[in-house]
All heavy atoms as TSV, in Angstrom:
chain	resi	resn	atom	element	x	y	z
A	1	MET	N	N	9.327	-22.512	21.948
A	1	MET	CA	C	9.218	-21.153	21.424
A	1	MET	C	C	9.764	-20.164	22.444
A	1	MET	O	O	9.566	-20.333	23.629
A	1	MET	CB	C	7.754	-20.819	21.188
A	1	MET	CG	C	7.326	-20.950	19.794
A	1	MET	SD	S	5.659	-20.270	19.681
A	1	MET	CE	C	5.355	-20.725	18.040
A	2	ASN	N	N	10.352	-19.130	21.948
A	2	ASN	CA	C	10.838	-18.130	22.880
A	2	ASN	C	C	9.777	-17.053	23.086
A	2	ASN	O	O	8.779	-16.991	22.383
A	2	ASN	CB	C	12.172	-17.532	22.414
A	2	ASN	CG	C	12.052	-16.802	21.102
A	2	ASN	OD1	O	10.985	-16.319	20.751
A	2	ASN	ND2	N	13.140	-16.717	20.363
A	3	ALA	N	N	9.995	-16.215	24.055
A	3	ALA	CA	C	8.998	-15.210	24.425
A	3	ALA	C	C	8.732	-14.215	23.301
A	3	ALA	O	O	7.610	-13.761	23.125
A	3	ALA	CB	C	9.454	-14.473	25.682
A	4	ALA	N	N	9.758	-13.885	22.520
A	4	ALA	CA	C	9.574	-12.907	21.434
A	4	ALA	C	C	8.639	-13.448	20.360
A	4	ALA	O	O	7.752	-12.746	19.884
A	4	ALA	CB	C	10.914	-12.535	20.825
A	5	SER	N	N	8.823	-14.706	19.975
A	5	SER	CA	C	7.954	-15.256	18.941
A	5	SER	C	C	6.561	-15.534	19.483
A	5	SER	O	O	5.583	-15.463	18.757
A	5	SER	CB	C	8.562	-16.527	18.347
A	5	SER	OG	O	8.661	-17.530	19.328
A	6	GLU	N	N	6.443	-15.848	20.766
A	6	GLU	CA	C	5.126	-16.067	21.359
A	6	GLU	C	C	4.330	-14.779	21.396
A	6	GLU	O	O	3.133	-14.774	21.158
A	6	GLU	CB	C	5.263	-16.645	22.765
A	6	GLU	CG	C	5.678	-18.103	22.774
A	6	GLU	CD	C	5.879	-18.630	24.183
A	6	GLU	OE1	O	5.478	-17.936	25.136
A	6	GLU	OE2	O	6.443	-19.722	24.312
A	7	SER	N	N	4.983	-13.654	21.677
A	7	SER	CA	C	4.262	-12.380	21.718
A	7	SER	C	C	3.823	-11.951	20.327
A	7	SER	O	O	2.821	-11.272	20.174
A	7	SER	CB	C	5.117	-11.288	22.365
A	7	SER	OG	O	6.219	-10.991	21.531
A	8	ALA	N	N	4.556	-12.389	19.294
A	8	ALA	CA	C	4.164	-12.059	17.926
A	8	ALA	C	C	2.899	-12.813	17.530
A	8	ALA	O	O	2.158	-12.373	16.663
A	8	ALA	CB	C	5.297	-12.390	16.967
A	9	LEU	N	N	2.633	-13.950	18.162
A	9	LEU	CA	C	1.454	-14.733	17.845
A	9	LEU	C	C	0.224	-14.282	18.631
A	9	LEU	O	O	-0.891	-14.621	18.281
A	9	LEU	CB	C	1.725	-16.218	18.124
A	9	LEU	CG	C	2.840	-16.861	17.309
A	9	LEU	CD1	C	3.066	-18.286	17.780
A	9	LEU	CD2	C	2.499	-16.843	15.836
A	10	CYS	N	N	0.432	-13.546	19.668
A	10	CYS	CA	C	-0.663	-13.106	20.530
A	10	CYS	C	C	-1.442	-11.981	19.858
A	10	CYS	O	O	-0.864	-10.972	19.460
A	10	CYS	CB	C	-0.096	-12.633	21.856
A	10	CYS	SG	S	-1.364	-12.037	22.983
A	11	PRO	N	N	-2.764	-12.106	19.716
A	11	PRO	CA	C	-3.547	-11.061	19.059
A	11	PRO	C	C	-3.464	-9.710	19.752
A	11	PRO	O	O	-3.563	-8.674	19.117
A	11	PRO	CB	C	-4.982	-11.588	19.121
A	11	PRO	CG	C	-4.856	-13.042	19.347
A	11	PRO	CD	C	-3.568	-13.243	20.080
A	12	SER	N	N	-3.259	-9.710	21.051
A	12	SER	CA	C	-3.188	-8.433	21.760
A	12	SER	C	C	-1.892	-7.682	21.454
A	12	SER	O	O	-1.784	-6.498	21.744
A	12	SER	CB	C	-3.319	-8.645	23.268
A	12	SER	OG	O	-2.237	-9.420	23.735
A	13	ALA	N	N	-0.897	-8.365	20.853
A	13	ALA	CA	C	0.364	-7.720	20.524
A	13	ALA	C	C	0.295	-6.969	19.194
A	13	ALA	O	O	1.225	-6.278	18.829
A	13	ALA	CB	C	1.483	-8.750	20.470
A	14	VAL	N	N	-0.821	-7.084	18.486
A	14	VAL	CA	C	-0.977	-6.440	17.186
A	14	VAL	C	C	-1.372	-4.985	17.385
A	14	VAL	O	O	-2.208	-4.667	18.229
A	14	VAL	CB	C	-2.049	-7.177	16.349
A	14	VAL	CG1	C	-2.274	-6.483	15.031
A	14	VAL	CG2	C	-1.644	-8.620	16.133
A	15	ASN	N	N	-0.787	-4.126	16.597
A	15	ASN	CA	C	-1.101	-2.708	16.646
A	15	ASN	C	C	-2.534	-2.494	16.135
A	15	ASN	O	O	-2.847	-2.796	14.988
A	15	ASN	CB	C	-0.089	-1.949	15.772
A	15	ASN	CG	C	-0.339	-0.464	15.749
A	15	ASN	OD1	O	-1.412	0.025	16.068
A	15	ASN	ND2	N	0.689	0.269	15.358
A	16	HIS	N	N	-3.401	-1.974	16.969
A	16	HIS	CA	C	-4.808	-1.823	16.607
A	16	HIS	C	C	-5.011	-0.812	15.478
A	16	HIS	O	O	-5.921	-0.974	14.662
A	16	HIS	CB	C	-5.633	-1.449	17.832
A	16	HIS	CG	C	-5.682	-2.557	18.836
A	16	HIS	ND1	N	-6.404	-3.705	18.642
A	16	HIS	CD2	C	-5.060	-2.712	20.026
A	16	HIS	CE1	C	-6.245	-4.511	19.665
A	16	HIS	NE2	N	-5.426	-3.934	20.520
A	17	GLN	N	N	-4.184	0.204	15.410
A	17	GLN	CA	C	-4.288	1.173	14.316
A	17	GLN	C	C	-3.967	0.502	12.982
A	17	GLN	O	O	-4.647	0.731	11.987
A	17	GLN	CB	C	-3.348	2.359	14.556
A	17	GLN	CG	C	-3.359	3.391	13.458
A	17	GLN	CD	C	-4.720	4.066	13.305
A	17	GLN	OE1	O	-5.495	4.163	14.254
A	17	GLN	NE2	N	-5.017	4.536	12.119
A	18	SER	N	N	-2.967	-0.377	12.968
A	18	SER	CA	C	-2.628	-1.107	11.745
A	18	SER	C	C	-3.769	-2.013	11.320
A	18	SER	O	O	-4.089	-2.111	10.135
A	18	SER	CB	C	-1.368	-1.944	11.948
A	18	SER	OG	O	-0.269	-1.118	12.215
A	19	LEU	N	N	-4.394	-2.670	12.275
A	19	LEU	CA	C	-5.545	-3.514	11.965
A	19	LEU	C	C	-6.702	-2.700	11.393
A	19	LEU	O	O	-7.376	-3.131	10.469
A	19	LEU	CB	C	-6.012	-4.258	13.215
A	19	LEU	CG	C	-5.171	-5.447	13.639
A	19	LEU	CD1	C	-5.712	-6.043	14.932
A	19	LEU	CD2	C	-5.142	-6.498	12.555
A	20	ARG	N	N	-6.920	-1.536	11.943
A	20	ARG	CA	C	-7.998	-0.666	11.462
A	20	ARG	C	C	-7.736	-0.231	10.020
A	20	ARG	O	O	-8.642	-0.260	9.183
A	20	ARG	CB	C	-8.108	0.551	12.373
A	20	ARG	CG	C	-9.409	1.266	12.279
A	20	ARG	CD	C	-9.573	2.219	13.413
A	20	ARG	NE	N	-9.062	1.539	14.607
A	20	ARG	CZ	C	-8.714	2.108	15.727
A	20	ARG	NH1	N	-8.834	3.358	15.901
A	20	ARG	NH2	N	-8.233	1.435	16.745
A	21	VAL	N	N	-6.495	0.142	9.718
A	21	VAL	CA	C	-6.134	0.552	8.361
A	21	VAL	C	C	-6.294	-0.624	7.396
A	21	VAL	O	O	-6.844	-0.470	6.303
A	21	VAL	CB	C	-4.688	1.100	8.328
A	21	VAL	CG1	C	-4.207	1.297	6.903
A	21	VAL	CG2	C	-4.605	2.401	9.109
A	22	LEU	N	N	-5.837	-1.799	7.804
A	22	LEU	CA	C	-5.983	-2.988	6.971
A	22	LEU	C	C	-7.450	-3.314	6.743
A	22	LEU	O	O	-7.862	-3.620	5.620
A	22	LEU	CB	C	-5.274	-4.180	7.617
A	22	LEU	CG	C	-5.424	-5.517	6.896
A	22	LEU	CD1	C	-4.838	-5.436	5.492
A	22	LEU	CD2	C	-4.775	-6.622	7.704
A	23	ALA	N	N	-8.264	-3.233	7.775
A	23	ALA	CA	C	-9.697	-3.513	7.635
A	23	ALA	C	C	-10.355	-2.527	6.677
A	23	ALA	O	O	-11.189	-2.922	5.848
A	23	ALA	CB	C	-10.371	-3.461	8.996
A	24	GLN	N	N	-9.987	-1.260	6.750
A	24	GLN	CA	C	-10.550	-0.273	5.829
A	24	GLN	C	C	-10.120	-0.561	4.399
A	24	GLN	O	O	-10.917	-0.441	3.474
A	24	GLN	CB	C	-10.138	1.137	6.233
A	24	GLN	CG	C	-10.876	1.631	7.445
A	24	GLN	CD	C	-10.479	3.047	7.810
A	24	GLN	OE1	O	-9.367	3.499	7.526
A	24	GLN	NE2	N	-11.386	3.753	8.448
A	25	TRP	N	N	-8.852	-0.944	4.202
A	25	TRP	CA	C	-8.372	-1.252	2.857
A	25	TRP	C	C	-9.130	-2.455	2.302
A	25	TRP	O	O	-9.581	-2.451	1.164
A	25	TRP	CB	C	-6.866	-1.527	2.875
A	25	TRP	CG	C	-6.305	-1.688	1.506
A	25	TRP	CD1	C	-5.785	-0.704	0.713
A	25	TRP	CD2	C	-6.226	-2.897	0.740
A	25	TRP	NE1	N	-5.384	-1.241	-0.493
A	25	TRP	CE2	C	-5.650	-2.575	-0.503
A	25	TRP	CE3	C	-6.578	-4.203	0.987
A	25	TRP	CZ2	C	-5.425	-3.527	-1.489
A	25	TRP	CZ3	C	-6.357	-5.154	-0.003
A	25	TRP	CH2	C	-5.786	-4.799	-1.223
A	26	LEU	N	N	-9.280	-3.507	3.125
A	26	LEU	CA	C	-9.994	-4.695	2.673
A	26	LEU	C	C	-11.458	-4.397	2.383
A	26	LEU	O	O	-12.027	-4.918	1.429
A	26	LEU	CB	C	-9.878	-5.805	3.727
A	26	LEU	CG	C	-8.517	-6.464	3.835
A	26	LEU	CD1	C	-8.481	-7.392	5.040
A	26	LEU	CD2	C	-8.179	-7.219	2.566
A	27	LYS	N	N	-12.046	-3.544	3.203
A	27	LYS	CA	C	-13.445	-3.179	2.984
A	27	LYS	C	C	-13.599	-2.439	1.665
A	27	LYS	O	O	-14.558	-2.649	0.922
A	27	LYS	CB	C	-13.926	-2.303	4.145
A	27	LYS	CG	C	-15.381	-1.945	4.072
A	27	LYS	CD	C	-15.788	-1.135	5.284
A	27	LYS	CE	C	-17.253	-0.770	5.217
A	27	LYS	NZ	N	-17.643	0.049	6.366
A	28	HIS	N	N	-12.633	-1.596	1.367
A	28	HIS	CA	C	-12.726	-0.795	0.142
A	28	HIS	C	C	-12.310	-1.583	-1.094
A	28	HIS	O	O	-12.977	-1.560	-2.114
A	28	HIS	CB	C	-11.870	0.444	0.292
A	28	HIS	CG	C	-12.011	1.438	-0.823
A	28	HIS	ND1	N	-12.806	1.262	-1.919
A	28	HIS	CD2	C	-11.449	2.650	-1.000
A	28	HIS	CE1	C	-12.718	2.304	-2.725
A	28	HIS	NE2	N	-11.894	3.151	-2.187
A	29	TYR	N	N	-11.196	-2.309	-1.018
A	29	TYR	CA	C	-10.640	-2.969	-2.191
A	29	TYR	C	C	-10.807	-4.488	-2.197
A	29	TYR	O	O	-10.818	-5.098	-3.259
A	29	TYR	CB	C	-9.138	-2.675	-2.314
A	29	TYR	CG	C	-8.835	-1.228	-2.547
A	29	TYR	CD1	C	-8.284	-0.454	-1.542
A	29	TYR	CD2	C	-9.106	-0.635	-3.766
A	29	TYR	CE1	C	-8.009	0.878	-1.746
A	29	TYR	CE2	C	-8.821	0.695	-3.979
A	29	TYR	CZ	C	-8.270	1.445	-2.962
A	29	TYR	OH	O	-7.997	2.758	-3.166
A	30	GLY	N	N	-10.881	-5.101	-1.046
A	30	GLY	CA	C	-10.871	-6.552	-0.960
A	30	GLY	C	C	-12.092	-7.242	-1.519
A	30	GLY	O	O	-12.011	-8.328	-2.055
A	31	SER	N	N	-13.242	-6.603	-1.426
A	31	SER	CA	C	-14.458	-7.265	-1.884
A	31	SER	C	C	-14.960	-6.701	-3.208
A	31	SER	O	O	-16.034	-7.069	-3.661
A	31	SER	CB	C	-15.545	-7.120	-0.822
A	31	SER	OG	O	-15.863	-5.764	-0.637
A	32	LYS	N	N	-14.188	-5.816	-3.809
A	32	LYS	CA	C	-14.607	-5.219	-5.065
A	32	LYS	C	C	-14.481	-6.241	-6.191
A	32	LYS	O	O	-13.393	-6.700	-6.513
A	32	LYS	CB	C	-13.741	-3.997	-5.385
A	32	LYS	CG	C	-14.260	-3.176	-6.561
A	32	LYS	CD	C	-13.363	-1.985	-6.838
A	32	LYS	CE	C	-13.619	-0.914	-5.813
A	32	LYS	NZ	N	-12.933	0.335	-6.134
A	33	PRO	N	N	-15.608	-6.647	-6.776
A	33	PRO	CA	C	-15.525	-7.638	-7.851
A	33	PRO	C	C	-14.933	-7.034	-9.122
A	33	PRO	O	O	-15.180	-5.882	-9.448
A	33	PRO	CB	C	-16.972	-8.049	-8.079
A	33	PRO	CG	C	-17.781	-6.897	-7.606
A	33	PRO	CD	C	-16.976	-6.237	-6.515
A	34	VAL	N	N	-14.146	-7.815	-9.791
A	34	VAL	CA	C	-13.567	-7.397	-11.057
A	34	VAL	C	C	-14.352	-8.111	-12.141
A	34	VAL	O	O	-14.292	-9.330	-12.266
A	34	VAL	CB	C	-12.066	-7.740	-11.134
A	34	VAL	CG1	C	-11.505	-7.380	-12.492
A	34	VAL	CG2	C	-11.314	-7.050	-10.026
A	35	ARG	N	N	-15.117	-7.369	-12.910
A	35	ARG	CA	C	-15.983	-7.966	-13.927
A	35	ARG	C	C	-15.340	-7.855	-15.301
A	35	ARG	O	O	-15.823	-7.143	-16.161
A	35	ARG	CB	C	-17.331	-7.274	-13.908
A	35	ARG	CG	C	-18.059	-7.488	-12.612
A	35	ARG	CD	C	-19.422	-6.858	-12.624
A	35	ARG	NE	N	-20.029	-7.070	-11.333
A	35	ARG	CZ	C	-20.554	-6.119	-10.606
A	35	ARG	NH1	N	-20.563	-4.889	-11.038
A	35	ARG	NH2	N	-21.076	-6.395	-9.429
A	36	THR	N	N	-14.269	-8.567	-15.457
A	36	THR	CA	C	-13.582	-8.564	-16.730
A	36	THR	C	C	-12.830	-9.872	-16.897
A	36	THR	O	O	-12.498	-10.526	-15.919
A	36	THR	CB	C	-12.609	-7.378	-16.830
A	36	THR	OG1	O	-11.980	-7.419	-18.096
A	36	THR	CG2	C	-11.555	-7.423	-15.753
A	37	THR	N	N	-12.589	-10.230	-18.113
A	37	THR	CA	C	-11.810	-11.439	-18.359
A	37	THR	C	C	-10.373	-11.102	-18.735
A	37	THR	O	O	-9.594	-11.997	-19.005
A	37	THR	CB	C	-12.451	-12.264	-19.490
A	37	THR	OG1	O	-12.562	-11.465	-20.656
A	37	THR	CG2	C	-13.820	-12.766	-19.071
A	38	ASP	N	N	-10.038	-9.820	-18.754
A	38	ASP	CA	C	-8.674	-9.399	-19.044
A	38	ASP	C	C	-7.797	-9.728	-17.834
A	38	ASP	O	O	-7.972	-9.148	-16.766
A	38	ASP	CB	C	-8.641	-7.900	-19.332
A	38	ASP	CG	C	-7.250	-7.385	-19.624
A	38	ASP	OD1	O	-6.374	-8.195	-19.989
A	38	ASP	OD2	O	-7.038	-6.167	-19.494
A	39	PRO	N	N	-6.866	-10.666	-17.967
A	39	PRO	CA	C	-6.070	-11.079	-16.808
A	39	PRO	C	C	-5.219	-9.955	-16.220
A	39	PRO	O	O	-5.013	-9.900	-15.017
A	39	PRO	CB	C	-5.192	-12.211	-17.340
A	39	PRO	CG	C	-5.338	-12.216	-18.811
A	39	PRO	CD	C	-6.543	-11.432	-19.166
A	40	ARG	N	N	-4.751	-9.050	-17.056
A	40	ARG	CA	C	-3.940	-7.932	-16.541
A	40	ARG	C	C	-4.776	-7.044	-15.620
A	40	ARG	O	O	-4.345	-6.680	-14.542
A	40	ARG	CB	C	-3.378	-7.116	-17.703
A	40	ARG	CG	C	-2.499	-5.964	-17.249
A	40	ARG	CD	C	-1.921	-5.243	-18.432
A	40	ARG	NE	N	-0.811	-5.942	-19.017
A	40	ARG	CZ	C	0.445	-5.852	-18.594
A	40	ARG	NH1	N	0.729	-5.076	-17.597
A	40	ARG	NH2	N	1.395	-6.521	-19.182
A	41	ARG	N	N	-5.991	-6.746	-16.034
A	41	ARG	CA	C	-6.873	-5.928	-15.192
A	41	ARG	C	C	-7.302	-6.688	-13.950
A	41	ARG	O	O	-7.453	-6.117	-12.878
A	41	ARG	CB	C	-8.095	-5.477	-15.978
A	41	ARG	CG	C	-7.710	-4.419	-17.017
A	41	ARG	CD	C	-8.897	-3.784	-17.635
A	41	ARG	NE	N	-9.639	-3.049	-16.609
A	41	ARG	CZ	C	-10.904	-2.708	-16.710
A	41	ARG	NH1	N	-11.582	-3.015	-17.786
A	41	ARG	NH2	N	-11.502	-2.053	-15.767
A	42	LEU	N	N	-7.508	-7.999	-14.091
A	42	LEU	CA	C	-7.878	-8.823	-12.951
A	42	LEU	C	C	-6.791	-8.778	-11.878
A	42	LEU	O	O	-7.074	-8.546	-10.706
A	42	LEU	CB	C	-8.108	-10.271	-13.398
A	42	LEU	CG	C	-8.452	-11.252	-12.290
A	42	LEU	CD1	C	-9.899	-11.070	-11.866
A	42	LEU	CD2	C	-8.218	-12.659	-12.758
A	43	LEU	N	N	-5.544	-8.978	-12.288
A	43	LEU	CA	C	-4.433	-8.948	-11.337
A	43	LEU	C	C	-4.223	-7.548	-10.764
A	43	LEU	O	O	-3.948	-7.395	-9.576
A	43	LEU	CB	C	-3.150	-9.451	-11.994
A	43	LEU	CG	C	-3.122	-10.944	-12.319
A	43	LEU	CD1	C	-1.921	-11.283	-13.185
A	43	LEU	CD2	C	-3.135	-11.769	-11.058
A	44	ALA	N	N	-4.348	-6.530	-11.599
A	44	ALA	CA	C	-4.169	-5.152	-11.133
A	44	ALA	C	C	-5.253	-4.779	-10.125
A	44	ALA	O	O	-4.999	-4.022	-9.186
A	44	ALA	CB	C	-4.191	-4.192	-12.317
A	45	GLY	N	N	-6.458	-5.315	-10.312
A	45	GLY	CA	C	-7.530	-5.023	-9.375
A	45	GLY	C	C	-7.442	-5.810	-8.089
A	45	GLY	O	O	-7.983	-5.423	-7.068
A	46	ARG	N	N	-6.748	-6.922	-8.117
A	46	ARG	CA	C	-6.676	-7.794	-6.941
A	46	ARG	C	C	-5.557	-7.405	-5.988
A	46	ARG	O	O	-5.678	-7.596	-4.787
A	46	ARG	CB	C	-6.494	-9.235	-7.384
A	46	ARG	CG	C	-6.414	-10.178	-6.228
A	46	ARG	CD	C	-6.739	-11.583	-6.569
A	46	ARG	NE	N	-7.995	-11.781	-7.225
A	46	ARG	CZ	C	-9.115	-12.193	-6.637
A	46	ARG	NH1	N	-9.136	-12.393	-5.346
A	46	ARG	NH2	N	-10.200	-12.401	-7.321
A	47	TYR	N	N	-4.443	-6.887	-6.504
A	47	TYR	CA	C	-3.282	-6.601	-5.666
A	47	TYR	C	C	-3.025	-5.105	-5.597
A	47	TYR	O	O	-3.271	-4.380	-6.555
A	47	TYR	CB	C	-2.043	-7.316	-6.217
A	47	TYR	CG	C	-2.217	-8.821	-6.206
A	47	TYR	CD1	C	-2.486	-9.517	-7.375
A	47	TYR	CD2	C	-2.151	-9.517	-5.019
A	47	TYR	CE1	C	-2.673	-10.890	-7.352
A	47	TYR	CE2	C	-2.335	-10.891	-4.987
A	47	TYR	CZ	C	-2.591	-11.566	-6.151
A	47	TYR	OH	O	-2.786	-12.912	-6.128
A	48	PRO	N	N	-2.475	-4.630	-4.462
A	48	PRO	CA	C	-2.162	-3.200	-4.327
A	48	PRO	C	C	-1.166	-2.743	-5.395
A	48	PRO	O	O	-0.289	-3.510	-5.800
A	48	PRO	CB	C	-1.537	-3.092	-2.935
A	48	PRO	CG	C	-1.998	-4.303	-2.208
A	48	PRO	CD	C	-2.177	-5.374	-3.244
A	49	GLN	N	N	-1.311	-1.508	-5.831
A	49	GLN	CA	C	-0.451	-0.958	-6.857
A	49	GLN	C	C	1.001	-0.978	-6.386
A	49	GLN	O	O	1.302	-0.629	-5.256
A	49	GLN	CB	C	-0.858	0.474	-7.170
A	49	GLN	CG	C	-0.091	1.090	-8.294
A	49	GLN	CD	C	-0.583	2.501	-8.598
A	49	GLN	OE1	O	-1.374	3.049	-7.853
A	49	GLN	NE2	N	-0.124	3.055	-9.672
A	50	GLY	N	N	1.894	-1.423	-7.265
A	50	GLY	CA	C	3.306	-1.474	-6.951
A	50	GLY	C	C	3.768	-2.798	-6.372
A	50	GLY	O	O	4.962	-3.024	-6.221
A	51	LEU	N	N	2.829	-3.689	-6.034
A	51	LEU	CA	C	3.209	-4.977	-5.461
A	51	LEU	C	C	3.835	-5.882	-6.514
A	51	LEU	O	O	4.784	-6.598	-6.246
A	51	LEU	CB	C	1.983	-5.667	-4.842
A	51	LEU	CG	C	2.251	-6.996	-4.159
A	51	LEU	CD1	C	3.140	-6.794	-2.932
A	51	LEU	CD2	C	0.955	-7.656	-3.755
A	52	ILE	N	N	3.314	-5.832	-7.732
A	52	ILE	CA	C	3.818	-6.656	-8.827
A	52	ILE	C	C	4.501	-5.741	-9.843
A	52	ILE	O	O	3.885	-4.797	-10.340
A	52	ILE	CB	C	2.669	-7.429	-9.496
A	52	ILE	CG1	C	1.980	-8.341	-8.484
A	52	ILE	CG2	C	3.166	-8.234	-10.680
A	52	ILE	CD1	C	0.755	-9.036	-9.007
A	53	SER	N	N	5.764	-6.035	-10.148
A	53	SER	CA	C	6.486	-5.216	-11.120
A	53	SER	C	C	6.014	-5.555	-12.527
A	53	SER	O	O	5.329	-6.565	-12.757
A	53	SER	CB	C	7.993	-5.466	-11.004
A	53	SER	OG	O	8.303	-6.757	-11.490
A	54	GLU	N	N	6.399	-4.735	-13.487
A	54	GLU	CA	C	6.010	-4.977	-14.887
A	54	GLU	C	C	6.603	-6.290	-15.404
A	54	GLU	O	O	5.934	-7.031	-16.134
A	54	GLU	CB	C	6.455	-3.806	-15.768
A	54	GLU	CG	C	5.975	-3.893	-17.195
A	54	GLU	CD	C	4.446	-3.929	-17.331
A	54	GLU	OE1	O	3.735	-3.318	-16.511
A	54	GLU	OE2	O	3.956	-4.581	-18.267
A	55	ALA	N	N	7.829	-6.600	-15.018
A	55	ALA	CA	C	8.454	-7.860	-15.435
A	55	ALA	C	C	7.699	-9.056	-14.860
A	55	ALA	O	O	7.465	-10.056	-15.555
A	55	ALA	CB	C	9.914	-7.895	-14.992
A	56	GLU	N	N	7.295	-8.949	-13.598
A	56	GLU	CA	C	6.513	-10.027	-12.988
A	56	GLU	C	C	5.147	-10.155	-13.663
A	56	GLU	O	O	4.653	-11.268	-13.875
A	56	GLU	CB	C	6.335	-9.769	-11.492
A	56	GLU	CG	C	7.621	-9.899	-10.700
A	56	GLU	CD	C	7.493	-9.397	-9.279
A	56	GLU	OE1	O	6.756	-8.415	-9.045
A	56	GLU	OE2	O	8.127	-9.992	-8.394
A	57	MET	N	N	4.558	-9.032	-14.021
A	57	MET	CA	C	3.265	-9.048	-14.702
A	57	MET	C	C	3.396	-9.743	-16.055
A	57	MET	O	O	2.541	-10.552	-16.428
A	57	MET	CB	C	2.734	-7.622	-14.879
A	57	MET	CG	C	1.370	-7.555	-15.506
A	57	MET	SD	S	0.055	-8.222	-14.476
A	57	MET	CE	C	-0.275	-6.833	-13.427
A	58	GLN	N	N	4.469	-9.453	-16.785
A	58	GLN	CA	C	4.696	-10.104	-18.073
A	58	GLN	C	C	4.860	-11.613	-17.896
A	58	GLN	O	O	4.318	-12.400	-18.690
A	58	GLN	CB	C	5.935	-9.517	-18.764
A	58	GLN	CG	C	5.774	-8.075	-19.194
A	58	GLN	CD	C	4.673	-7.915	-20.236
A	58	GLN	OE1	O	4.449	-8.780	-21.064
A	58	GLN	NE2	N	3.979	-6.798	-20.178
A	59	ALA	N	N	5.582	-12.018	-16.861
A	59	ALA	CA	C	5.764	-13.452	-16.597
A	59	ALA	C	C	4.436	-14.108	-16.248
A	59	ALA	O	O	4.131	-15.204	-16.708
A	59	ALA	CB	C	6.782	-13.649	-15.466
A	60	LEU	N	N	3.615	-13.443	-15.454
A	60	LEU	CA	C	2.301	-13.984	-15.109
A	60	LEU	C	C	1.413	-14.086	-16.340
A	60	LEU	O	O	0.667	-15.054	-16.502
A	60	LEU	CB	C	1.633	-13.105	-14.057
A	60	LEU	CG	C	2.200	-13.220	-12.643
A	60	LEU	CD1	C	1.615	-12.141	-11.751
A	60	LEU	CD2	C	1.915	-14.596	-12.066
A	61	MET	N	N	1.489	-13.103	-17.225
A	61	MET	CA	C	0.681	-13.138	-18.454
A	61	MET	C	C	1.116	-14.298	-19.346
A	61	MET	O	O	0.294	-14.949	-19.969
A	61	MET	CB	C	0.781	-11.821	-19.224
A	61	MET	CG	C	0.148	-10.628	-18.538
A	61	MET	SD	S	-1.615	-10.815	-18.278
A	61	MET	CE	C	-1.654	-11.378	-16.588
A	62	ALA	N	N	2.420	-14.571	-19.379
A	62	ALA	CA	C	2.923	-15.692	-20.171
A	62	ALA	C	C	2.407	-17.020	-19.620
A	62	ALA	O	O	2.018	-17.897	-20.376
A	62	ALA	CB	C	4.455	-15.678	-20.176
A	63	VAL	N	N	2.361	-17.146	-18.305
A	63	VAL	CA	C	1.841	-18.359	-17.678
A	63	VAL	C	C	0.338	-18.459	-17.905
A	63	VAL	O	O	-0.197	-19.524	-18.166
A	63	VAL	CB	C	2.185	-18.378	-16.177
A	63	VAL	CG1	C	1.452	-19.495	-15.463
A	63	VAL	CG2	C	3.679	-18.489	-15.957
A	64	TRP	N	N	-0.366	-17.320	-17.791
A	64	TRP	CA	C	-1.809	-17.285	-17.946
A	64	TRP	C	C	-2.239	-17.803	-19.323
A	64	TRP	O	O	-3.176	-18.564	-19.454
A	64	TRP	CB	C	-2.316	-15.858	-17.743
A	64	TRP	CG	C	-3.798	-15.731	-17.605
A	64	TRP	CD1	C	-4.727	-15.912	-18.575
A	64	TRP	CD2	C	-4.525	-15.392	-16.431
A	64	TRP	NE1	N	-5.979	-15.687	-18.093
A	64	TRP	CE2	C	-5.886	-15.375	-16.784
A	64	TRP	CE3	C	-4.149	-15.083	-15.129
A	64	TRP	CZ2	C	-6.870	-15.064	-15.855
A	64	TRP	CZ3	C	-5.128	-14.771	-14.226
A	64	TRP	CH2	C	-6.471	-14.768	-14.584
A	65	HIS	N	N	-1.496	-17.341	-20.343
A	65	HIS	CA	C	-1.853	-17.740	-21.713
A	65	HIS	C	C	-1.145	-19.019	-22.015
A	65	HIS	O	O	-1.426	-19.858	-22.686
A	65	HIS	CB	C	-1.464	-16.660	-22.720
A	65	HIS	CG	C	-2.225	-15.390	-22.504
A	65	HIS	ND1	N	-3.566	-15.276	-22.758
A	65	HIS	CD2	C	-1.844	-14.176	-22.046
A	65	HIS	CE1	C	-3.975	-14.044	-22.493
A	65	HIS	NE2	N	-2.948	-13.365	-22.041
């Protein structure tokens, strides 16, 4: 391994502000239970808005059913 990739694996090389923002997002959204059987709402509640396009959502719904 080279030094650049080794530093990327080191926990101290991680930006602490980014970790704090991620932890807050997970605390707010990550543990929120989705109490529905509607797969579209389930996926929308699980992933951040904009991560899955409408075309991808349609493909996932086709696989789901």
